N, C-alpha and C positions, 0 to 999 in steps of 0.2 A: 575782472572775476575772484571770486573772494577762495580761498583756500578752502579746504572741507576743516582747516584747523580754525580757519576767525570765521568759522565762521558755528562750531562748536561754540567757541568762546563767543561770540555774541547772543548765540540760545543759551546762555548757561543760565539757570534760574538757582538763582544762592541770594542768601539772608544768613547774613554772622550771624553765628548762634545757632541756629536752628535747620542747618544742612539744608538741601537741596530742596527744591521748592517746583516744580512742573505743571507745564500746563495751564499757569495761570496767565496771560498777556494782560495791555499794559490798558484796558478797561475794566478785567475782573481781579487783576492784581493792586491795585494801586486801594490805600484804607480810606474805610468808609470814609464821607465828609465832603473827600475832595472827589471834583466830577474831570472827567476825560473829555476834551472837546469834542462837537458835533458836527458833522456837514447837515447841509439843509438835504431832506430825501432821507438822513438816517435813520431810524427806525426811532432813535431817542432824540432825532433833534428839531431844530428848530421851522418852519415856516417859513415863508418869505415875509409872510406881514409881521409874523415876530421879531425877525434879524431889521424888520424898516422902524417897526414898533417899540424900541429901544428895551424891549424884553429879553432878551439876549443879548449880549457882550460878543467884538470881535477880537479874538488872542492873535489869530495869522491871519495868513488869507486863506479865505472856504471856510475857517473850523468856529466854533462859538458856544461858549455858552453859557445861563441864563446869567443875568445882568444881576442879581441879587447875591452871587457864589460869591461868599468874601475872596480878592487879593492876597492871599496868605503866601509866604513863602511857599510853604506845600505845592499851593496850588499853581502858583508860577513854575513850580518850579510840573508839577504836571501838565501846567500848558507851555514849556518848553517840547519836553519830550516828544509830544502829538508833531512837531514840526522836524521829527530825526528820520531822515530817510534807512535807507532799508541796511544801510552801516553807518554807523555814530552813535553818539553819547555824553548826556550829559554830563557837564565835569567842572570841576572848582570846586566854591563854594556847597554851588548849587549840589552835586553828588556826594559832597562831603555831609552836608546837612543829613540827607536821603539816607546815609548810610549812618547815622545815631548821633551826629556830633549838632548836639541842636546849639551851639555855641554861636556856630552861623546862623545871623538871623537876617542875610541876605540883602542889610544899608550898611552905608558908609559912617566916616566922623561925623558927620552930612545928618543921619541921621534917613536920608533921601535911598530910595530900592538900588540897589546894585544890580545889572542885568542877568538874568540868565545865561553863563555862558554852554553851548553845546561844541560838540569835535566832530567834525562830519568827515574830515579825510580830503583833498585835492579834488576826487574826479563829481563834486556833489555843489550845484549852485545855489545849495540855501542862504538867502540873502541875511544879512542880520537885520533889525529894526529895534525900537523902541524895547527896554526890556528886555532883548537877546542879541548876546553877542557871539561868533561864531569864528570855529579856530578852526581851518582847512589842515593843520598838523594831522598826519597818517599815525597814527593809534595800530604800537609794534602788537605782536599778538598779548594774551593774559590781563590785556586791560582794562576789558569790559564785560562787563559781568551785568543779569539782569535782578535788581533786589525791588521787593513788592510791586513789580510787572513793569519795572522800567529799568532802560538800558541806561549805565553809567559807569562812569573810570571809576579802575579801585583806586581806594583810597591815595597809595602812592603816587598815581599818576595827576590827581587833582589836589592835591597836595602842593606839588613841585609847577603842575601849571596857575595854580593861584599866588602859589611863590615868585613863581617869573616871570607874570602877568602883573603883578601892585605896586601901584604906585609909590611905593619908597620902601625901603631895606628893613623899616620899622613894621609896618604894613607884615611882608612876606618871613617877619620872624613872627607876628601874633596867627597867621595863619597856622605855619607848622605847630604851636603849642598850643594852638585849638585842637586842631586834630588830632593831637598828642595827646592832651588832656581825658579826650573822650578814647584813649588807645589803641586807635585806627593806624598810629604810624610809629616809631623810635626811626632816633636819628642815626644810629648803624644802619635799620635798614633804606631810610635815607640816601645816605651816602653811596652804600653798595648801588643802589639806584640811579646813585646820578652818573654813577660806569659806566654799570651790564645796560641800562636804555637811554638815558637822557643823552653821554653822551655831549652833543658841541650845538645843541638846538639852542635857540633863543633864550635870554633871559639862564643857564644858566650857573655862568658864571661865576650869578650873584647867590646861588644859590649853592652852592660849592664853597664863596667867603665866610655865607653865613653860618654854616656847618659847625666852626668853632664855639659857635656867640651861640646855640638854639638850648635849651631849657626839659624836658620832658612834665617837669610838676609845675608849672604855672594853673593857677584856678581863673583867668579870667582874664579880657582883650588887655586891660591896660598892664596887668604885672610885668610884661615883657616890657613898654616902654617905664618900665619907674626901672628897671634894672641893666636894660641896656643904656641910660640917662646916667643912673650910678656910678658904670666901665667907665660911662664916656669925663667921667669928670675926674677920674686917675684916681678912681680907687677901689682895692682889690675885688673882685666876680662874688658878691652876694648868694650865699643858698636859699633855694623860692622856696617857700613853703615845708619849713623843717621843725619838726617840735623842737620845743626847748622845757629843756627840765633841770632841775633845783641837780646841787653834786651828789644828791644820792639817789635820784632818780626818778623824783617827782614831776610829772606833768607841770606844766606850767600853760602852757600853748601856742601857737603856730603863728607867726608874726609870717604877714608877706616874704619879707627877705629879714636875712640874717647873718653878717662879717658875726663868724666865733669868735675868731682872732684879736677883732676889734674890739670888738664889743657893742655892733652897731645893727641895734635892726631900722625895717624899712615899712611902713605901711600904707596901701592906700584908704584914701575918704572919699568914696564919692558920696551919690546925694540918699542912698541907703543909711550911709552911716552917721547920719547928720540930726536925727531924732528918735526918741521911741527904744526903746528894748538893745535896741543890736548899737547904739551909742554908749547907752547906760554899762551893757560888757565890754566896750575897745576900751570906756575909760576904766575900771577895772579892771582888764590889761595890760594898760600902761603903766596902773600902779605895782600891777606884778613886778614886771618887767624892770621895774626902778630899783624892783626891791632887792631883786639879782645882780644891781648892777650896769643893769643895756643900759646901752642914750638910745633914744629912739628916734626919726625921724618922721614927719607926713606928708607924704604926695595927695594936694585937695585936684579936682577936675580943672578947674583954672592955671594951674600948673603945665598942663595939656600943653595949650598953645603958647606959653612962657616957659620954661625949665629954668630960668632963670634962680627964682628965686626957692626953689627945690633944690639946685644945688645949693645953694648958701648955705639953705640948713643942713643940709648933707656935711658940709664942711665945716658947720659948728659943733654937729652930732660926735665927728670922730675927733674933736680937739676936745672937747668935755671926758671924749672915753679917753685921751691920751694920758688925760691928769688921773685919772684912779691910779690910784695904788693895785698894785699887781694880788693884795689879798681882799681884795672889794670884790673879786671877782667868782660870784656865787653861782654860774651857771655852766651848763652843759646842752651841745648837741647830738651826744653819740646815746643813738637809744639804749634803753636796758633792755635786758634778754629776754625779757615777755613782749617787750614792744613789736610790732608788726610792721614791716617798713612797707611803703608802697610811693616810694621814692623815683620810682623807673618806669615806663609802660612794661618793662619785660614782668618786673616785679606786683603791678596791678594783676598781670594778663593770668598770671598764678594761681591767683586767688579764686575762693570756688565763689557763687551766684551770693552762696548768703555772705560772709566774707566783705564783697564787692557792698554789698547794702549796709554790714556794720561799719567796716573802714572808712566807705567812700562817702557816704550819706551826707558828712558835714559840708563838700565839697560844694560853694556855690552855682548852683543851679540856673540855666543863659534865664 
């Protein structure tokens, strides 16, 4: 039996930033363009002939949607939510995306779809299937909320689940930093959550061990990989997306990583940076950083499989920076008084809607 508190939590209608939203169940609450699965005989459900003809596709046992409904990440989340029993919620990457973290696209490094995870407790025999993973962990009170009609776990539980189940420490760090990018969780909140709620669950030692190495200001999934590689190579931890200024306070640019003491910066160049105006802007920025006396290193997509070449280039950049005379140091990373810092989750949460549009609009979208 569920306690009254658990039932209240389960039925909470919550939309971040919009206050309570009462009375909308899954069918009514999901956004336009998404289809809640139906059963044969439902008012909007298929006939037996339609299920046999291929006009509908089966999403789970007894549940169907029209065959032409695209299997977008959001639609996959809706179809997984339709499998929930009376208690439970969508969790992991899917819950984070449903709550606004658009960088979670539901695919792995090989671009193959990741399963949607649901947490149902230990009293429900929901079976995993292709595209659906099932956790039987008991969800503590306060970790379930209803967002746009669907029950999802809180951002802290969701990101901790994703970190604990990730295939590697790097993947776990990326999961946290993409959630922090959307200001859903902070390092301090995760640290407190680990001690107060997670305790000794499977995978918690990994989360605890990663806490000192996490960052709240990464702007893409590849930046944590570059930073962790940088640190493993024996160099000081660089600052993430920290603006660089001239000595008199003129803004020059924001490299992905920068070690302001050594005078070394790093950039990641994916496919987006290879041609067109983006490449032109990159070359101009590199020239501006060199004029300040900074030495740069670039990580490319091919370096993700073998980090050795990137580490060699990084070592060379540090060697070049070490040969520069002190008088050639013409940069600073301390913002001038007119600059509004947005380096942490807490700083970004204090921004108004207009400030967020103006100050955070430059960050790349998923």
